[in-house]
PDB file with SEQRES, HELIX, SHEET and CRYST1 records, atoms N, CA, C and O in Angstrom:
SEQRES   1 A   72  MET ARG ALA ASP GLU LEU ARG SER LYS ASP LEU ALA GLU          
SEQRES   2 A   72  LEU ARG LYS LEU LEU GLU ASP GLN ARG ARG GLU LEU VAL          
SEQRES   3 A   72  THR LEU ARG GLN LYS ALA ALA ALA GLY ALA LEU GLU SER          
SEQRES   4 A   72  PRO ALA LYS ILE ARG GLU VAL ARG LYS ASN ILE ALA ARG          
SEQRES   5 A   72  ILE LEU THR ILE MET ARG GLU LYS THR ALA SER GLN GLN          
SEQRES   6 A   72  ALA ALA LYS SER GLU ALA ARG                                  
HELIX    1 AA1 ALA A    3  ARG A    7  1                                   5    
HELIX    2 AA2 LEU A   11  ALA A   34  1                                  24    
HELIX    3 AA3 ALA A   41  ALA A   71  1                                  31    
CRYST1    1.000    1.000    1.000  90.00  90.00  90.00 P 1           1          
ATOM      1  N   MET A   1     -15.625   7.350 -12.078  1.00  0.00           N  
ATOM      2  CA  MET A   1     -14.393   6.765 -11.628  1.00  0.00           C  
ATOM      3  C   MET A   1     -14.388   6.789 -10.101  1.00  0.00           C  
ATOM      4  O   MET A   1     -14.659   7.817  -9.481  1.00  0.00           O  
ATOM      5  N   ARG A   2     -14.085   5.674  -9.527  1.00  0.00           N  
ATOM      6  CA  ARG A   2     -14.128   5.543  -8.069  1.00  0.00           C  
ATOM      7  C   ARG A   2     -12.767   5.866  -7.463  1.00  0.00           C  
ATOM      8  O   ARG A   2     -11.726   5.656  -8.085  1.00  0.00           O  
ATOM      9  N   ALA A   3     -12.796   6.374  -6.255  1.00  0.00           N  
ATOM     10  CA  ALA A   3     -11.567   6.772  -5.571  1.00  0.00           C  
ATOM     11  C   ALA A   3     -10.671   5.572  -5.295  1.00  0.00           C  
ATOM     12  O   ALA A   3      -9.448   5.686  -5.383  1.00  0.00           O  
ATOM     13  N   ASP A   4     -11.254   4.429  -4.966  1.00  0.00           N  
ATOM     14  CA  ASP A   4     -10.420   3.258  -4.682  1.00  0.00           C  
ATOM     15  C   ASP A   4      -9.706   2.769  -5.935  1.00  0.00           C  
ATOM     16  O   ASP A   4      -8.605   2.225  -5.845  1.00  0.00           O  
ATOM     17  N   GLU A   5     -10.313   2.955  -7.096  1.00  0.00           N  
ATOM     18  CA  GLU A   5      -9.641   2.609  -8.351  1.00  0.00           C  
ATOM     19  C   GLU A   5      -8.449   3.537  -8.575  1.00  0.00           C  
ATOM     20  O   GLU A   5      -7.389   3.106  -9.030  1.00  0.00           O  
ATOM     21  N   LEU A   6      -8.634   4.803  -8.252  1.00  0.00           N  
ATOM     22  CA  LEU A   6      -7.568   5.781  -8.451  1.00  0.00           C  
ATOM     23  C   LEU A   6      -6.421   5.571  -7.471  1.00  0.00           C  
ATOM     24  O   LEU A   6      -5.259   5.768  -7.826  1.00  0.00           O  
ATOM     25  N   ARG A   7      -6.737   5.176  -6.251  1.00  0.00           N  
ATOM     26  CA  ARG A   7      -5.689   4.978  -5.242  1.00  0.00           C  
ATOM     27  C   ARG A   7      -4.753   3.830  -5.602  1.00  0.00           C  
ATOM     28  O   ARG A   7      -3.618   3.785  -5.128  1.00  0.00           O  
ATOM     29  N   SER A   8      -5.215   2.910  -6.428  1.00  0.00           N  
ATOM     30  CA  SER A   8      -4.371   1.781  -6.810  1.00  0.00           C  
ATOM     31  C   SER A   8      -3.365   2.160  -7.902  1.00  0.00           C  
ATOM     32  O   SER A   8      -2.466   1.377  -8.208  1.00  0.00           O  
ATOM     33  N   LYS A   9      -3.507   3.336  -8.481  1.00  0.00           N  
ATOM     34  CA  LYS A   9      -2.609   3.770  -9.552  1.00  0.00           C  
ATOM     35  C   LYS A   9      -1.452   4.579  -8.971  1.00  0.00           C  
ATOM     36  O   LYS A   9      -1.562   5.159  -7.891  1.00  0.00           O  
ATOM     37  N   ASP A  10      -0.338   4.607  -9.708  1.00  0.00           N  
ATOM     38  CA  ASP A  10       0.793   5.412  -9.252  1.00  0.00           C  
ATOM     39  C   ASP A  10       0.667   6.840  -9.799  1.00  0.00           C  
ATOM     40  O   ASP A  10      -0.243   7.138 -10.572  1.00  0.00           O  
ATOM     41  N   LEU A  11       1.578   7.707  -9.394  1.00  0.00           N  
ATOM     42  CA  LEU A  11       1.480   9.123  -9.754  1.00  0.00           C  
ATOM     43  C   LEU A  11       1.557   9.362 -11.261  1.00  0.00           C  
ATOM     44  O   LEU A  11       0.867  10.238 -11.782  1.00  0.00           O  
ATOM     45  N   ALA A  12       2.379   8.602 -11.957  1.00  0.00           N  
ATOM     46  CA  ALA A  12       2.497   8.780 -13.404  1.00  0.00           C  
ATOM     47  C   ALA A  12       1.177   8.461 -14.103  1.00  0.00           C  
ATOM     48  O   ALA A  12       0.757   9.178 -15.011  1.00  0.00           O  
ATOM     49  N   GLU A  13       0.536   7.396 -13.678  1.00  0.00           N  
ATOM     50  CA  GLU A  13      -0.760   7.032 -14.257  1.00  0.00           C  
ATOM     51  C   GLU A  13      -1.817   8.084 -13.926  1.00  0.00           C  
ATOM     52  O   GLU A  13      -2.664   8.406 -14.759  1.00  0.00           O  
ATOM     53  N   LEU A  14      -1.760   8.609 -12.720  1.00  0.00           N  
ATOM     54  CA  LEU A  14      -2.720   9.644 -12.325  1.00  0.00           C  
ATOM     55  C   LEU A  14      -2.518  10.917 -13.141  1.00  0.00           C  
ATOM     56  O   LEU A  14      -3.491  11.563 -13.530  1.00  0.00           O  
ATOM     57  N   ARG A  15      -1.267  11.281 -13.401  1.00  0.00           N  
ATOM     58  CA  ARG A  15      -0.999  12.469 -14.217  1.00  0.00           C  
ATOM     59  C   ARG A  15      -1.549  12.293 -15.628  1.00  0.00           C  
ATOM     60  O   ARG A  15      -2.139  13.213 -16.193  1.00  0.00           O  
ATOM     61  N   LYS A  16      -1.353  11.114 -16.185  1.00  0.00           N  
ATOM     62  CA  LYS A  16      -1.863  10.824 -17.528  1.00  0.00           C  
ATOM     63  C   LYS A  16      -3.388  10.888 -17.537  1.00  0.00           C  
ATOM     64  O   LYS A  16      -3.988  11.467 -18.443  1.00  0.00           O  
ATOM     65  N   LEU A  17      -3.998  10.299 -16.537  1.00  0.00           N  
ATOM     66  CA  LEU A  17      -5.451  10.301 -16.429  1.00  0.00           C  
ATOM     67  C   LEU A  17      -5.979  11.724 -16.246  1.00  0.00           C  
ATOM     68  O   LEU A  17      -7.012  12.082 -16.812  1.00  0.00           O  
ATOM     69  N   LEU A  18      -5.279  12.526 -15.464  1.00  0.00           N  
ATOM     70  CA  LEU A  18      -5.672  13.919 -15.252  1.00  0.00           C  
ATOM     71  C   LEU A  18      -5.624  14.693 -16.568  1.00  0.00           C  
ATOM     72  O   LEU A  18      -6.532  15.463 -16.881  1.00  0.00           O  
ATOM     73  N   GLU A  19      -4.573  14.481 -17.318  1.00  0.00           N  
ATOM     74  CA  GLU A  19      -4.437  15.141 -18.614  1.00  0.00           C  
ATOM     75  C   GLU A  19      -5.587  14.748 -19.545  1.00  0.00           C  
ATOM     76  O   GLU A  19      -6.155  15.601 -20.227  1.00  0.00           O  
ATOM     77  N   ASP A  20      -5.926  13.471 -19.570  1.00  0.00           N  
ATOM     78  CA  ASP A  20      -7.024  12.992 -20.413  1.00  0.00           C  
ATOM     79  C   ASP A  20      -8.359  13.605 -19.991  1.00  0.00           C  
ATOM     80  O   ASP A  20      -9.157  14.011 -20.835  1.00  0.00           O  
ATOM     81  N   GLN A  21      -8.593  13.669 -18.687  1.00  0.00           N  
ATOM     82  CA  GLN A  21      -9.857  14.222 -18.188  1.00  0.00           C  
ATOM     83  C   GLN A  21      -9.954  15.720 -18.496  1.00  0.00           C  
ATOM     84  O   GLN A  21     -11.031  16.217 -18.825  1.00  0.00           O  
ATOM     85  N   ARG A  22      -8.849  16.426 -18.392  1.00  0.00           N  
ATOM     86  CA  ARG A  22      -8.865  17.861 -18.705  1.00  0.00           C  
ATOM     87  C   ARG A  22      -9.136  18.091 -20.184  1.00  0.00           C  
ATOM     88  O   ARG A  22      -9.852  19.024 -20.551  1.00  0.00           O  
ATOM     89  N   ARG A  23      -8.567  17.244 -21.032  1.00  0.00           N  
ATOM     90  CA  ARG A  23      -8.854  17.351 -22.466  1.00  0.00           C  
ATOM     91  C   ARG A  23     -10.326  17.079 -22.748  1.00  0.00           C  
ATOM     92  O   ARG A  23     -10.955  17.772 -23.548  1.00  0.00           O  
ATOM     93  N   GLU A  24     -10.862  16.072 -22.089  1.00  0.00           N  
ATOM     94  CA  GLU A  24     -12.270  15.744 -22.276  1.00  0.00           C  
ATOM     95  C   GLU A  24     -13.159  16.900 -21.820  1.00  0.00           C  
ATOM     96  O   GLU A  24     -14.172  17.191 -22.457  1.00  0.00           O  
ATOM     97  N   LEU A  25     -12.789  17.555 -20.730  1.00  0.00           N  
ATOM     98  CA  LEU A  25     -13.566  18.685 -20.231  1.00  0.00           C  
ATOM     99  C   LEU A  25     -13.576  19.827 -21.249  1.00  0.00           C  
ATOM    100  O   LEU A  25     -14.613  20.451 -21.473  1.00  0.00           O  
ATOM    101  N   VAL A  26     -12.438  20.098 -21.854  1.00  0.00           N  
ATOM    102  CA  VAL A  26     -12.365  21.145 -22.878  1.00  0.00           C  
ATOM    103  C   VAL A  26     -13.276  20.792 -24.045  1.00  0.00           C  
ATOM    104  O   VAL A  26     -14.013  21.642 -24.545  1.00  0.00           O  
ATOM    105  N   THR A  27     -13.222  19.549 -24.473  1.00  0.00           N  
ATOM    106  CA  THR A  27     -14.066  19.099 -25.577  1.00  0.00           C  
ATOM    107  C   THR A  27     -15.544  19.245 -25.237  1.00  0.00           C  
ATOM    108  O   THR A  27     -16.333  19.716 -26.056  1.00  0.00           O  
ATOM    109  N   LEU A  28     -15.913  18.842 -24.037  1.00  0.00           N  
ATOM    110  CA  LEU A  28     -17.310  18.943 -23.623  1.00  0.00           C  
ATOM    111  C   LEU A  28     -17.764  20.397 -23.542  1.00  0.00           C  
ATOM    112  O   LEU A  28     -18.894  20.715 -23.914  1.00  0.00           O  
ATOM    113  N   ARG A  29     -16.906  21.267 -23.067  1.00  0.00           N  
ATOM    114  CA  ARG A  29     -17.274  22.682 -22.983  1.00  0.00           C  
ATOM    115  C   ARG A  29     -17.447  23.290 -24.371  1.00  0.00           C  
ATOM    116  O   ARG A  29     -18.321  24.131 -24.581  1.00  0.00           O  
ATOM    117  N   GLN A  30     -16.613  22.865 -25.314  1.00  0.00           N  
ATOM    118  CA  GLN A  30     -16.766  23.347 -26.685  1.00  0.00           C  
ATOM    119  C   GLN A  30     -18.088  22.875 -27.273  1.00  0.00           C  
ATOM    120  O   GLN A  30     -18.788  23.635 -27.942  1.00  0.00           O  
ATOM    121  N   LYS A  31     -18.422  21.618 -27.020  1.00  0.00           N  
ATOM    122  CA  LYS A  31     -19.692  21.091 -27.510  1.00  0.00           C  
ATOM    123  C   LYS A  31     -20.866  21.814 -26.867  1.00  0.00           C  
ATOM    124  O   LYS A  31     -21.867  22.081 -27.531  1.00  0.00           O  
ATOM    125  N   ALA A  32     -20.754  22.133 -25.585  1.00  0.00           N  
ATOM    126  CA  ALA A  32     -21.828  22.837 -24.886  1.00  0.00           C  
ATOM    127  C   ALA A  32     -22.012  24.237 -25.470  1.00  0.00           C  
ATOM    128  O   ALA A  32     -23.140  24.703 -25.629  1.00  0.00           O  
ATOM    129  N   ALA A  33     -20.915  24.900 -25.784  1.00  0.00           N  
ATOM    130  CA  ALA A  33     -20.996  26.240 -26.356  1.00  0.00           C  
ATOM    131  C   ALA A  33     -21.624  26.209 -27.745  1.00  0.00           C  
ATOM    132  O   ALA A  33     -22.313  27.147 -28.146  1.00  0.00           O  
ATOM    133  N   ALA A  34     -21.380  25.126 -28.471  1.00  0.00           N  
ATOM    134  CA  ALA A  34     -21.940  24.986 -29.815  1.00  0.00           C  
ATOM    135  C   ALA A  34     -23.368  24.455 -29.780  1.00  0.00           C  
ATOM    136  O   ALA A  34     -24.059  24.445 -30.799  1.00  0.00           O  
ATOM    137  N   GLY A  35     -23.800  24.019 -28.616  1.00  0.00           N  
ATOM    138  CA  GLY A  35     -25.155  23.491 -28.487  1.00  0.00           C  
ATOM    139  C   GLY A  35     -25.291  22.049 -28.910  1.00  0.00           C  
ATOM    140  O   GLY A  35     -26.400  21.573 -29.150  1.00  0.00           O  
ATOM    141  N   ALA A  36     -24.174  21.343 -29.006  1.00  0.00           N  
ATOM    142  CA  ALA A  36     -24.203  19.964 -29.479  1.00  0.00           C  
ATOM    143  C   ALA A  36     -23.972  18.945 -28.364  1.00  0.00           C  
ATOM    144  O   ALA A  36     -23.754  17.765 -28.636  1.00  0.00           O  
ATOM    145  N   LEU A  37     -24.019  19.395 -27.124  1.00  0.00           N  
ATOM    146  CA  LEU A  37     -23.763  18.495 -26.004  1.00  0.00           C  
ATOM    147  C   LEU A  37     -25.019  17.699 -25.682  1.00  0.00           C  
ATOM    148  O   LEU A  37     -26.090  18.267 -25.471  1.00  0.00           O  
ATOM    149  N   GLU A  38     -24.877  16.381 -25.647  1.00  0.00           N  
ATOM    150  CA  GLU A  38     -26.027  15.510 -25.398  1.00  0.00           C  
ATOM    151  C   GLU A  38     -26.414  15.491 -23.927  1.00  0.00           C  
ATOM    152  O   GLU A  38     -27.599  15.519 -23.595  1.00  0.00           O  
ATOM    153  N   SER A  39     -25.425  15.445 -23.049  1.00  0.00           N  
ATOM    154  CA  SER A  39     -25.703  15.332 -21.623  1.00  0.00           C  
ATOM    155  C   SER A  39     -24.883  16.361 -20.837  1.00  0.00           C  
ATOM    156  O   SER A  39     -23.685  16.166 -20.634  1.00  0.00           O  
ATOM    157  N   PRO A  40     -25.507  17.439 -20.400  1.00  0.00           N  
ATOM    158  CA  PRO A  40     -24.779  18.446 -19.623  1.00  0.00           C  
ATOM    159  C   PRO A  40     -24.220  17.895 -18.305  1.00  0.00           C  
ATOM    160  O   PRO A  40     -23.262  18.448 -17.766  1.00  0.00           O  
ATOM    161  N   ALA A  41     -24.794  16.839 -17.796  1.00  0.00           N  
ATOM    162  CA  ALA A  41     -24.304  16.240 -16.552  1.00  0.00           C  
ATOM    163  C   ALA A  41     -22.907  15.642 -16.734  1.00  0.00           C  
ATOM    164  O   ALA A  41     -22.180  15.447 -15.760  1.00  0.00           O  
ATOM    165  N   LYS A  42     -22.541  15.359 -17.960  1.00  0.00           N  
ATOM    166  CA  LYS A  42     -21.220  14.791 -18.234  1.00  0.00           C  
ATOM    167  C   LYS A  42     -20.113  15.773 -17.830  1.00  0.00           C  
ATOM    168  O   LYS A  42     -19.051  15.354 -17.370  1.00  0.00           O  
ATOM    169  N   ILE A  43     -20.360  17.075 -18.001  1.00  0.00           N  
ATOM    170  CA  ILE A  43     -19.368  18.081 -17.608  1.00  0.00           C  
ATOM    171  C   ILE A  43     -19.129  18.008 -16.107  1.00  0.00           C  
ATOM    172  O   ILE A  43     -17.984  18.029 -15.656  1.00  0.00           O  
ATOM    173  N   ARG A  44     -20.194  17.923 -15.343  1.00  0.00           N  
ATOM    174  CA  ARG A  44     -20.067  17.838 -13.885  1.00  0.00           C  
ATOM    175  C   ARG A  44     -19.324  16.571 -13.484  1.00  0.00           C  
ATOM    176  O   ARG A  44     -18.492  16.595 -12.577  1.00  0.00           O  
ATOM    177  N   GLU A  45     -19.621  15.478 -14.151  1.00  0.00           N  
ATOM    178  CA  GLU A  45     -18.961  14.203 -13.842  1.00  0.00           C  
ATOM    179  C   GLU A  45     -17.453  14.297 -14.084  1.00  0.00           C  
ATOM    180  O   GLU A  45     -16.659  13.834 -13.265  1.00  0.00           O  
ATOM    181  N   VAL A  46     -17.067  14.891 -15.202  1.00  0.00           N  
ATOM    182  CA  VAL A  46     -15.645  15.024 -15.528  1.00  0.00           C  
ATOM    183  C   VAL A  46     -14.957  15.959 -14.530  1.00  0.00           C  
ATOM    184  O   VAL A  46     -13.834  15.687 -14.105  1.00  0.00           O  
ATOM    185  N   ARG A  47     -15.617  17.051 -14.156  1.00  0.00           N  
ATOM    186  CA  ARG A  47     -15.036  17.965 -13.167  1.00  0.00           C  
ATOM    187  C   ARG A  47     -14.814  17.264 -11.836  1.00  0.00           C  
ATOM    188  O   ARG A  47     -13.791  17.476 -11.184  1.00  0.00           O  
ATOM    189  N   LYS A  48     -15.753  16.441 -11.434  1.00  0.00           N  
ATOM    190  CA  LYS A  48     -15.602  15.708 -10.175  1.00  0.00           C  
ATOM    191  C   LYS A  48     -14.486  14.671 -10.279  1.00  0.00           C  
ATOM    192  O   LYS A  48     -13.757  14.443  -9.314  1.00  0.00           O  
ATOM    193  N   ASN A  49     -14.351  14.046 -11.446  1.00  0.00           N  
ATOM    194  CA  ASN A  49     -13.247  13.104 -11.652  1.00  0.00           C  
ATOM    195  C   ASN A  49     -11.905  13.818 -11.519  1.00  0.00           C  
ATOM    196  O   ASN A  49     -10.973  13.297 -10.907  1.00  0.00           O  
ATOM    197  N   ILE A  50     -11.815  15.011 -12.096  1.00  0.00           N  
ATOM    198  CA  ILE A  50     -10.580  15.791 -11.998  1.00  0.00           C  
ATOM    199  C   ILE A  50     -10.278  16.105 -10.536  1.00  0.00           C  
ATOM    200  O   ILE A  50      -9.133  15.989 -10.099  1.00  0.00           O  
ATOM    201  N   ALA A  51     -11.283  16.495  -9.793  1.00  0.00           N  
ATOM    202  CA  ALA A  51     -11.094  16.803  -8.371  1.00  0.00           C  
ATOM    203  C   ALA A  51     -10.641  15.570  -7.600  1.00  0.00           C  
ATOM    204  O   ALA A  51      -9.769  15.665  -6.737  1.00  0.00           O  
ATOM    205  N   ARG A  52     -11.226  14.417  -7.905  1.00  0.00           N  
ATOM    206  CA  ARG A  52     -10.817  13.175  -7.233  1.00  0.00           C  
ATOM    207  C   ARG A  52      -9.356  12.856  -7.525  1.00  0.00           C  
ATOM    208  O   ARG A  52      -8.595  12.501  -6.625  1.00  0.00           O  
ATOM    209  N   ILE A  53      -8.977  12.985  -8.782  1.00  0.00           N  
ATOM    210  CA  ILE A  53      -7.601  12.683  -9.180  1.00  0.00           C  
ATOM    211  C   ILE A  53      -6.629  13.615  -8.455  1.00  0.00           C  
ATOM    212  O   ILE A  53      -5.620  13.165  -7.914  1.00  0.00           O  
ATOM    213  N   LEU A  54      -6.936  14.911  -8.445  1.00  0.00           N  
ATOM    214  CA  LEU A  54      -6.057  15.875  -7.776  1.00  0.00           C  
ATOM    215  C   LEU A  54      -5.961  15.599  -6.281  1.00  0.00           C  
ATOM    216  O   LEU A  54      -4.887  15.719  -5.692  1.00  0.00           O  
ATOM    217  N   THR A  55      -7.074  15.232  -5.672  1.00  0.00           N  
ATOM    218  CA  THR A  55      -7.075  14.930  -4.238  1.00  0.00           C  
ATOM    219  C   THR A  55      -6.189  13.734  -3.935  1.00  0.00           C  
ATOM    220  O   THR A  55      -5.405  13.767  -2.987  1.00  0.00           O  
ATOM    221  N   ILE A  56      -6.306  12.691  -4.723  1.00  0.00           N  
ATOM    222  CA  ILE A  56      -5.525  11.478  -4.482  1.00  0.00           C  
ATOM    223  C   ILE A  56      -4.051  11.719  -4.777  1.00  0.00           C  
ATOM    224  O   ILE A  56      -3.182  11.187  -4.086  1.00  0.00           O  
ATOM    225  N   MET A  57      -3.764  12.527  -5.810  1.00  0.00           N  
ATOM    226  CA  MET A  57      -2.373  12.874  -6.078  1.00  0.00           C  
ATOM    227  C   MET A  57      -1.783  13.629  -4.888  1.00  0.00           C  
ATOM    228  O   MET A  57      -0.639  13.391  -4.501  1.00  0.00           O  
ATOM    229  N   ARG A  58      -2.560  14.530  -4.317  1.00  0.00           N  
ATOM    230  CA  ARG A  58      -2.103  15.294  -3.154  1.00  0.00           C  
ATOM    231  C   ARG A  58      -1.887  14.379  -1.953  1.00  0.00           C  
ATOM    232  O   ARG A  58      -0.917  14.542  -1.213  1.00  0.00           O  
ATOM    233  N   GLU A  59      -2.784  13.422  -1.758  1.00  0.00           N  
ATOM    234  CA  GLU A  59      -2.628  12.462  -0.661  1.00  0.00           C  
ATOM    235  C   GLU A  59      -1.333  11.677  -0.808  1.00  0.00           C  
ATOM    236  O   GLU A  59      -0.595  11.483   0.157  1.00  0.00           O  
ATOM    237  N   LYS A  60      -1.069  11.227  -2.031  1.00  0.00           N  
ATOM    238  CA  LYS A  60       0.125  10.418  -2.269  1.00  0.00           C  
ATOM    239  C   LYS A  60       1.397  11.231  -2.044  1.00  0.00           C  
ATOM    240  O   LYS A  60       2.337  10.740  -1.420  1.00  0.00           O  
ATOM    241  N   THR A  61       1.439  12.460  -2.540  1.00  0.00           N  
ATOM    242  CA  THR A  61       2.643  13.269  -2.351  1.00  0.00           C  
ATOM    243  C   THR A  61       2.825  13.642  -0.883  1.00  0.00           C  
ATOM    244  O   THR A  61       3.955  13.686  -0.395  1.00  0.00           O  
ATOM    245  N   ALA A  62       1.743  13.907  -0.183  1.00  0.00           N  
ATOM    246  CA  ALA A  62       1.840  14.237   1.243  1.00  0.00           C  
ATOM    247  C   ALA A  62       2.343  13.043   2.043  1.00  0.00           C  
ATOM    248  O   ALA A  62       3.150  13.205   2.958  1.00  0.00           O  
ATOM    249  N   SER A  63       1.878  11.860   1.711  1.00  0.00           N  
ATOM    250  CA  SER A  63       2.330  10.675   2.444  1.00  0.00           C  
ATOM    251  C   SER A  63       3.800  10.372   2.140  1.00  0.00           C  
ATOM    252  O   SER A  63       4.530   9.905   3.015  1.00  0.00           O  
ATOM    253  N   GLN A  64       4.233  10.633   0.910  1.00  0.00           N  
ATOM    254  CA  GLN A  64       5.638  10.428   0.569  1.00  0.00           C  
ATOM    255  C   GLN A  64       6.525  11.415   1.318  1.00  0.00           C  
ATOM    256  O   GLN A  64       7.593  11.049   1.808  1.00  0.00           O  
ATOM    257  N   GLN A  65       6.084  12.657   1.406  1.00  0.00           N  
ATOM    258  CA  GLN A  65       6.869  13.662   2.121  1.00  0.00           C  
ATOM    259  C   GLN A  65       6.906  13.366   3.615  1.00  0.00           C  
ATOM    260  O   GLN A  65       7.925  13.591   4.269  1.00  0.00           O  
ATOM    261  N   ALA A  66       5.815  12.870   4.152  1.00  0.00           N  
ATOM    262  CA  ALA A  66       5.779  12.513   5.570  1.00  0.00           C  
ATOM    263  C   ALA A  66       6.728  11.352   5.848  1.00  0.00           C  
ATOM    264  O   ALA A  66       7.401  11.326   6.878  1.00  0.00           O  
ATOM    265  N   ALA A  67       6.777  10.402   4.933  1.00  0.00           N  
ATOM    266  CA  ALA A  67       7.674   9.262   5.101  1.00  0.00           C  
ATOM    267  C   ALA A  67       9.135   9.717   5.043  1.00  0.00           C  
ATOM    268  O   ALA A  67       9.979   9.202   5.778  1.00  0.00           O  
ATOM    269  N   LYS A  68       9.428  10.678   4.171  1.00  0.00           N  
ATOM    270  CA  LYS A  68      10.791  11.197   4.074  1.00  0.00           C  
ATOM    271  C   LYS A  68      11.194  11.930   5.349  1.00  0.00           C  
ATOM    272  O   LYS A  68      12.314  11.774   5.835  1.00  0.00           O  
ATOM    273  N   SER A  69      10.282  12.723   5.881  1.00  0.00           N  
ATOM    274  CA  SER A  69      10.616  13.488   7.085  1.00  0.00           C  
ATOM    275  C   SER A  69      10.745  12.582   8.308  1.00  0.00           C  
ATOM    276  O   SER A  69      11.522  12.885   9.214  1.00  0.00           O  
ATOM    277  N   GLU A  70      10.007  11.489   8.351  1.00  0.00           N  
ATOM    278  CA  GLU A  70      10.132  10.538   9.457  1.00  0.00           C  
ATOM    279  C   GLU A  70      11.439   9.760   9.374  1.00  0.00           C  
ATOM    280  O   GLU A  70      11.985   9.342  10.395  1.00  0.00           O  
ATOM    281  N   ALA A  71      11.935   9.568   8.166  1.00  0.00           N  
ATOM    282  CA  ALA A  71      13.172   8.819   7.976  1.00  0.00           C  
ATOM    283  C   ALA A  71      14.388   9.617   8.450  1.00  0.00           C  
ATOM    284  O   ALA A  71      15.443   9.041   8.715  1.00  0.00           O  
ATOM    285  N   ARG A  72      14.247  10.907   8.554  1.00  0.00           N  
ATOM    286  CA  ARG A  72      15.389  11.751   8.958  1.00  0.00           C  
ATOM    287  C   ARG A  72      15.650  11.676  10.397  1.00  0.00           C  
ATOM    288  O   ARG A  72      16.573  12.323  10.892  1.00  0.00           O  
TER     289      ARG A  72                                                      
END                                                                             
């Protein structure tokens, strides 16, 4: 998932996507523990996606707060 794709989404969509990625990570970790994981690199990819989503969510909330403080 690319950062520019994520930046085009609003916070509600990002929260939903974050929830989905976290669920997928749990599933992948369970499969890895059971020895049924096909691609261990998938775990790293999902973790990086989660980090990207959290970063962009933080950027959006920080910019909203900055806009509010400038309006005062």
